[in-house]
C-alpha positions as CSV (number, residue, x, y, z in Angstrom):
1,M,10.7,-8.2,-11.7
2,S,14.3,-8.6,-12.8
3,P,16.8,-9.5,-10.1
4,T,19.1,-6.7,-11.3
5,R,16.5,-4.0,-10.7
6,A,16.3,-2.4,-7.3
7,D,13.7,-4.1,-5.1
8,H,11.3,-1.3,-4.0
9,L,8.4,-3.6,-3.3
10,S,9.9,-5.3,-0.2
11,P,10.3,-2.1,1.8
12,T,6.9,-0.9,0.6
13,F,5.0,-4.0,1.6
14,A,7.0,-4.1,4.9
15,A,5.9,-0.5,5.6
16,L,2.3,-1.2,4.6
17,A,2.2,-4.2,7.0
18,D,1.6,-2.0,10.0
19,P,-1.8,-0.5,10.6
20,T,-0.4,2.7,12.2
21,R,1.7,3.3,9.1
22,R,-1.3,2.7,6.9
23,A,-3.4,5.2,8.9
24,I,-0.6,7.7,8.6
25,L,-0.6,7.3,4.8
26,A,-4.4,7.6,4.8
27,R,-4.1,10.9,6.7
28,L,-1.4,12.2,4.3
29,A,-3.6,11.3,1.3
30,R,-5.8,14.3,2.5
31,G,-2.7,16.6,2.5
32,D,0.6,17.3,4.1
33,A,0.8,17.2,7.9
34,S,3.3,17.8,10.7
35,V,4.6,15.1,12.9
36,G,2.4,16.5,15.8
37,E,-0.7,16.3,13.6
38,L,0.1,12.8,12.5
39,A,0.7,11.7,16.1
40,R,-2.5,13.2,17.5
41,P,-4.9,10.3,16.8
42,F,-2.6,7.7,18.2
43,A,-2.0,6.7,21.8
44,M,1.8,6.6,21.4
45,S,4.7,9.0,21.9
46,Q,6.0,11.3,19.3
47,P,9.3,9.4,19.1
48,A,7.3,6.2,18.3
49,I,5.4,8.1,15.5
50,S,8.8,9.3,14.3
51,K,10.0,5.7,14.0
52,H,7.0,4.9,11.9
53,L,7.7,7.9,9.7
54,K,11.3,6.8,9.3
55,V,10.1,3.4,8.0
56,L,7.7,5.1,5.6
57,E,10.4,7.5,4.4
58,R,13.0,4.7,3.9
59,A,10.3,2.9,1.8
60,G,9.9,6.0,-0.3
61,L,6.2,6.3,0.7
62,I,6.6,9.8,2.3
63,S,9.0,12.7,2.2
64,R,9.6,15.4,4.7
65,G,9.9,19.1,3.8
66,R,11.3,22.0,5.7
67,E,9.2,25.0,6.6
68,A,10.8,27.2,9.3
69,Q,10.8,25.0,12.4
70,S,8.3,22.5,10.9
71,R,9.1,19.4,8.8
72,P,5.7,18.6,7.2
73,C,5.3,15.1,5.8
74,H,4.1,14.5,2.3
75,L,2.7,11.4,0.7
76,E,4.8,10.0,-2.2
77,A,2.4,8.0,-4.3
78,K,5.0,6.5,-6.8
79,R,5.9,3.6,-4.5
80,L,2.2,2.9,-3.9
81,K,1.6,2.8,-7.6
82,E,4.4,0.4,-8.1
83,A,2.9,-2.0,-5.5
84,T,-0.6,-1.5,-7.0
85,D,0.7,-2.3,-10.5
86,W,2.4,-5.5,-9.2
87,M,-0.8,-6.6,-7.4
88,E,-2.9,-5.8,-10.4
89,R,-1.2,-8.5,-12.5
90,Y,-2.2,-11.0,-9.9
91,R,-5.8,-9.7,-9.7
92,R,-6.2,-10.2,-13.4
93,F,-4.8,-13.7,-13.0
94,W,-7.3,-14.6,-10.3
95,E,-10.2,-13.0,-12.2
96,G,-9.3,-15.0,-15.2
97,S,-9.1,-18.2,-13.1
98,F,-12.6,-17.5,-11.6
99,D,-14.0,-16.7,-15.1
100,R,-12.7,-20.1,-16.4
101,M,-14.1,-21.9,-13.3
102,E,-17.5,-20.3,-13.8
103,E,-17.5,-21.4,-17.4
104,L,-16.7,-24.9,-16.3
105,V,-19.5,-24.9,-13.7
106,M,-21.9,-23.7,-16.3
107,E,-20.9,-26.5,-18.7
108,L,-21.3,-29.1,-15.9
109,K,-24.7,-27.8,-15.0
110,E,-25.7,-27.9,-18.7
111,K,-24.6,-31.6,-19.0
112,E,-26.7,-32.4,-15.8
113,T,-29.9,-31.0,-17.4
114,I,-29.4,-32.8,-20.7
115,P,-31.3,-36.2,-20.6
């Protein structure tokens, strides 16, 4: 990532670090929900849930609409894709490293069996 580009990954990963926020995102992956619906499974106050939603919103992971008196929350997958793309590069690196290590182990085993 270029230092001149906006850093979207830091707030994304900071938001994802909390299990409550990850659970909220998992719920929103099934469809939009009100704050009350999102708060229901958690043993915490609605203001506490609202704080989690603000973190997710600042990270660009959710947006809030306006329907009459309700403000339904909506999952914004773009930031998740950016984080996934960033992690994917490292997954490929580790897979390549493991593949090379497996080849080396096979070569060593082969040498052990040759008299």
